[in-house]
C-alpha positions as CSV (number, residue, x, y, z in Angstrom):
1,M,131.2,-303.0,190.6
2,R,131.0,-306.5,192.0
3,A,131.0,-306.6,195.8
4,G,133.1,-308.4,198.1
5,P,131.3,-308.2,201.2
6,A,129.5,-306.0,199.0
7,S,130.6,-305.1,195.6
8,G,129.2,-304.1,192.4
9,R,129.8,-303.1,188.9
10,G,130.3,-299.4,188.4
11,C,131.4,-296.0,189.0
12,S,130.4,-292.7,187.7
13,P,130.7,-289.5,186.6
14,G,130.1,-291.9,184.0
15,P,128.6,-294.0,185.9
16,T,130.6,-296.9,187.2
17,R,129.2,-300.4,187.4
18,S,130.2,-302.6,190.4
19,G,129.3,-305.9,192.0
20,S,129.7,-307.9,195.3
21,R,132.1,-310.6,196.1
22,G,131.9,-311.9,199.6
23,G,129.5,-309.8,201.3
24,F,128.6,-306.3,202.3
25,H,128.0,-304.3,205.4
26,A,124.6,-305.2,206.8
27,G,123.8,-302.5,209.1
28,D,124.6,-299.9,211.4
29,D,121.6,-298.1,212.7
30,D,121.5,-296.0,209.5
31,R,120.1,-299.1,207.7
32,T,117.1,-299.3,210.1
33,Y,116.7,-295.5,210.1
34,F,116.0,-295.5,206.3
35,R,113.7,-298.5,206.6
36,T,111.6,-297.0,209.4
37,G,111.5,-293.6,207.7
38,L,113.5,-291.8,210.4
39,Y,115.8,-290.8,207.6
40,P,113.4,-289.9,204.7
41,A,114.3,-291.2,201.3
42,P,112.5,-291.0,197.9
43,L,110.7,-294.2,197.1
44,P,111.2,-296.7,195.5
45,A,114.6,-297.1,197.1
46,G,116.9,-299.9,198.1
47,L,118.6,-300.4,201.5
48,G,122.2,-300.2,202.5
49,V,124.8,-297.4,202.2
50,E,128.1,-299.3,202.5
51,A,129.9,-302.1,200.5
52,A,133.2,-303.2,199.1
53,G,134.0,-305.0,195.9
54,V,135.5,-304.9,192.4
55,V,134.9,-302.4,189.7
56,E,133.7,-304.2,186.6
57,A,133.3,-301.2,184.2
58,V,133.7,-297.5,184.3
59,G,131.9,-294.7,182.5
60,D,133.2,-291.8,180.4
61,G,135.4,-289.4,182.3
62,V,136.2,-291.7,185.2
63,T,139.9,-291.4,186.1
64,H,140.6,-292.2,189.8
65,V,139.3,-295.8,189.5
66,A,139.6,-298.4,186.8
67,E,138.2,-301.7,185.8
68,G,139.5,-304.4,188.2
69,D,140.2,-302.0,191.1
70,R,139.2,-303.1,194.6
71,V,137.1,-300.4,196.1
72,T,134.8,-299.5,199.0
73,Y,132.2,-296.9,199.6
74,T,129.7,-295.4,202.0
75,G,126.8,-293.0,201.4
76,S,124.1,-292.3,198.9
77,P,122.6,-293.5,196.7
78,L,120.9,-296.3,198.8
79,G,121.2,-299.8,197.5
80,A,124.2,-301.6,198.9
81,Y,122.0,-304.7,199.6
82,S,122.7,-305.9,196.1
83,T,125.1,-308.2,194.2
84,E,125.9,-305.6,191.4
85,R,125.0,-302.0,191.1
86,V,125.9,-298.7,189.3
87,M,127.6,-296.2,191.5
88,P,128.9,-292.6,191.2
89,A,132.6,-292.9,190.8
90,D,133.3,-290.1,193.2
91,S,131.8,-292.2,196.0
92,L,134.4,-295.0,195.6
93,L,137.6,-295.3,197.6
94,R,140.4,-297.5,196.4
95,L,141.3,-300.2,198.9
96,P,144.8,-301.1,200.0
97,D,145.8,-304.7,199.1
98,D,146.1,-305.5,202.8
99,I,142.4,-304.8,203.6
100,D,140.1,-307.6,202.5
101,F,136.5,-307.0,201.3
102,E,134.8,-308.2,204.5
103,T,136.9,-305.9,206.7
104,A,136.3,-303.0,204.3
105,A,132.6,-303.5,204.1
106,A,132.4,-303.7,207.9
107,M,134.5,-300.6,208.5
108,T,134.0,-298.0,205.8
109,M,131.1,-296.1,207.2
110,R,131.9,-296.8,210.9
111,G,135.6,-296.0,210.4
112,L,134.9,-292.8,208.6
113,T,132.4,-291.8,211.2
114,A,135.0,-292.4,213.9
115,A,137.5,-290.4,211.8
116,Y,135.4,-287.3,211.5
117,L,134.2,-287.5,215.1
118,L,137.7,-287.6,216.5
119,R,139.6,-285.6,213.8
120,R,137.2,-282.9,212.7
121,I,134.5,-281.9,215.3
122,H,136.4,-280.8,218.4
123,P,140.2,-280.0,218.9
124,L,140.8,-283.0,221.3
125,R,144.2,-283.0,223.0
126,A,146.2,-285.8,224.5
127,G,145.1,-286.1,228.2
128,D,141.5,-285.3,227.5
129,T,138.7,-287.6,228.7
130,I,135.7,-288.4,226.6
131,L,132.4,-290.2,227.2
132,L,131.3,-292.7,224.6
133,T,127.9,-294.4,224.6
134,A,127.5,-297.8,223.0
135,A,131.3,-298.4,223.4
136,A,131.0,-302.0,222.3
137,G,129.2,-301.2,219.0
138,G,130.8,-301.0,215.6
139,V,131.7,-297.3,215.8
140,G,132.4,-297.5,219.5
141,L,135.1,-300.1,219.2
142,I,136.9,-298.1,216.5
143,V,136.6,-294.9,218.5
144,C,138.0,-296.6,221.6
145,Q,141.1,-297.8,219.7
146,W,141.6,-294.5,217.8
147,A,141.2,-292.5,221.0
148,K,144.0,-294.4,222.6
149,L,146.3,-293.5,219.6
150,L,145.4,-289.8,220.3
151,G,146.3,-290.1,224.0
152,L,142.7,-289.8,225.2
153,T,141.0,-291.4,228.2
154,V,137.8,-293.1,227.3
155,I,134.8,-293.6,229.6
156,G,132.3,-296.0,227.7
157,T,128.8,-297.0,228.5
158,V,127.5,-300.6,227.7
159,S,124.5,-302.7,228.7
160,T,126.2,-306.0,229.7
161,E,129.3,-307.4,231.3
162,E,130.1,-309.2,228.1
163,K,130.1,-305.9,226.2
164,A,132.1,-304.3,229.0
165,E,134.9,-306.8,228.5
166,L,134.8,-306.2,224.8
167,A,135.1,-302.5,225.2
168,R,138.0,-302.9,227.6
169,T,139.9,-305.1,225.3
170,H,139.6,-302.4,222.6
171,G,141.0,-299.6,224.8
172,C,138.1,-298.3,226.9
173,D,139.6,-297.2,230.2
174,H,136.5,-297.0,232.3
175,V,133.3,-298.9,231.6
176,V,129.9,-297.9,233.0
177,L,127.0,-300.4,233.0
178,Y,124.2,-297.9,232.3
179,R,121.5,-300.3,233.4
180,R,123.0,-300.5,236.9
181,E,124.9,-297.3,237.4
182,N,124.1,-293.6,237.3
183,V,126.1,-292.6,234.2
184,A,126.5,-288.9,235.0
185,A,127.4,-289.5,238.6
186,R,130.0,-292.1,237.6
187,V,131.5,-289.7,235.1
188,R,131.7,-286.9,237.7
189,E,133.4,-289.4,240.1
190,L,136.0,-290.4,237.4
191,T,136.7,-286.7,236.5
192,D,137.0,-285.3,240.1
193,G,133.6,-283.6,239.7
194,V,134.5,-281.7,236.6
195,G,132.9,-283.7,233.8
196,V,134.1,-284.4,230.3
197,P,134.8,-281.9,227.5
198,V,133.0,-284.0,224.8
199,V,130.4,-286.7,224.9
200,F,129.9,-288.9,221.7
201,D,126.3,-290.2,221.9
202,S,125.0,-292.6,219.3
203,V,122.0,-293.8,221.4
204,G,119.8,-290.7,221.5
205,A,116.5,-290.5,223.4
206,T,117.4,-292.6,226.4
207,T,120.9,-291.2,227.0
208,F,120.5,-287.6,226.1
209,A,119.9,-286.3,229.6
210,D,122.8,-288.3,231.2
211,S,125.1,-287.2,228.3
212,L,124.3,-283.5,229.0
213,A,124.8,-284.0,232.7
214,S,128.2,-285.5,232.1
215,L,129.7,-282.5,230.4
216,R,132.0,-280.0,232.0
217,R,131.4,-276.2,231.6
218,R,131.3,-275.2,227.9
219,G,131.3,-278.9,227.0
220,L,130.1,-280.3,223.7
221,L,127.5,-283.1,223.2
222,V,127.9,-284.8,219.8
223,C,124.7,-286.6,219.0
224,F,125.7,-288.9,216.1
225,G,123.0,-291.5,216.3
226,T,119.5,-292.2,217.6
227,A,119.4,-296.0,218.3
228,S,116.8,-295.5,221.0
229,G,114.9,-292.8,219.2
230,P,115.4,-289.1,218.4
231,V,116.7,-286.8,221.0
232,P,114.1,-284.6,222.7
233,P,113.7,-280.9,221.7
234,I,116.5,-278.8,223.1
235,D,115.8,-276.0,225.5
236,A,118.5,-273.4,224.8
237,M,118.2,-271.9,228.3
238,Q,118.9,-275.3,229.9
239,L,122.2,-275.4,227.9
240,A,123.0,-272.0,229.5
241,V,122.2,-272.8,233.1
242,N,124.0,-276.2,233.0
243,G,127.3,-274.7,231.9
244,S,126.9,-272.9,228.6
245,L,126.9,-276.2,226.8
246,F,127.0,-277.0,223.1
247,V,125.1,-279.6,221.1
248,T,125.8,-280.8,217.5
249,R,124.2,-283.4,215.3
250,P,126.8,-284.1,212.6
251,A,125.9,-285.8,209.4
252,P,128.3,-287.8,207.2
253,A,127.0,-285.9,204.1
254,D,128.6,-282.7,205.5
255,Y,131.8,-284.2,206.9
256,L,132.5,-286.5,204.0
257,A,131.1,-284.4,201.1
258,D,134.4,-283.1,199.8
259,P,136.1,-286.0,197.9
260,A,139.6,-284.8,199.0
261,E,138.7,-284.6,202.6
262,R,137.0,-288.0,202.4
263,R,140.1,-289.5,200.9
264,D,142.3,-287.9,203.6
265,L,140.2,-289.3,206.4
266,A,140.0,-292.7,204.6
267,G,143.8,-292.7,204.2
268,E,144.3,-292.1,207.9
269,L,141.8,-294.9,208.7
270,F,143.3,-297.4,206.2
271,G,146.8,-296.6,207.5
272,H,145.8,-297.5,211.1
273,V,144.0,-300.7,210.0
274,T,146.8,-301.9,207.7
275,A,149.4,-301.2,210.4
276,G,147.4,-303.2,213.0
277,R,146.8,-300.2,215.2
278,I,143.0,-300.5,214.7
279,G,141.3,-303.9,214.5
280,I,137.9,-304.3,212.9
281,A,135.5,-306.7,214.7
282,V,133.1,-308.5,212.4
283,D,130.9,-310.3,214.9
284,Q,127.8,-311.1,212.9
285,R,127.5,-312.5,209.4
286,Y,124.2,-313.0,207.5
287,A,123.1,-314.2,204.1
288,L,121.3,-311.5,202.1
289,P,117.9,-313.2,202.3
290,D,118.3,-312.9,206.1
291,A,118.2,-309.1,206.0
292,A,115.0,-308.9,208.1
293,R,116.7,-310.9,210.9
294,A,119.8,-308.8,210.7
295,H,117.6,-305.7,211.3
296,R,115.8,-307.3,214.2
297,D,119.1,-308.3,215.9
298,L,120.4,-304.7,215.5
299,E,117.3,-303.1,216.8
300,A,117.2,-305.4,219.8
301,G,120.7,-304.4,220.8
302,G,121.9,-308.0,220.4
303,T,124.9,-307.2,218.2
304,T,128.5,-306.2,218.9
305,G,131.1,-304.9,216.5
306,S,130.1,-304.9,212.8
307,S,127.7,-307.0,210.8
308,V,128.0,-308.0,207.2
309,F,126.0,-309.8,204.6
310,V,128.2,-312.4,203.0
311,L,127.4,-313.1,199.3
């Protein structure tokens, strides 16, 4: 498969070979997680789990993609930081003609993450209020837009006024500047003291306590990222005394493992994007040799939206 912001040559059962035209997704926090060892991976290994491009050849038994197809993917095996690669065919999703490679590379992992967060983890209903950390990040901006389509009210946390404005323009109803305000107190104020049924937290160590304190009775904390470090050990008794709370740490490997379910979620995502109901913000573009700088920018919290390597 040849990539497009990321493409390559390939797909397997067979396997398939693919390559990159344009660029590929540089990094969500997962890219730094593998590099730092927070997510263990057998060595030697490449980096990057997300790309889009053109299939250049297919192996025996491959039927759902063909040579010349425009595709995108997210997930193992590592190695999206490449111009061409061999990929398992089952990992590839065919792209609608209306979605360009750069958009696809920027949204596949983040968009599918938003999809399973909002559509698979908790039975959210129109009128519910959710708390979302890092509301101006790549996943956050998609969640904000998708949540509005579901009739949800979004309280989002951000670090700066610039990011607050970005979150608002993407559908965030209430923005909390966590460096200036007490997040849990503000959430209680906005919910008449009740708290929210669900918190989606991608930050981890520094936000865990506030996220728990923002939940209503029997609320659910969804820890889907650890940008500031791993969450602390959980004391089950504290969950009980603070409202019989629930905590989950979802992994894409479990929510996107079934090819049919992954295609269903991708179809819903692609439908919203092609119809213009969800926009994808590509705010940083890097050349592949600048991968180290891309990681530094990400870890410093200096990015918004999505980042891609342009090939």
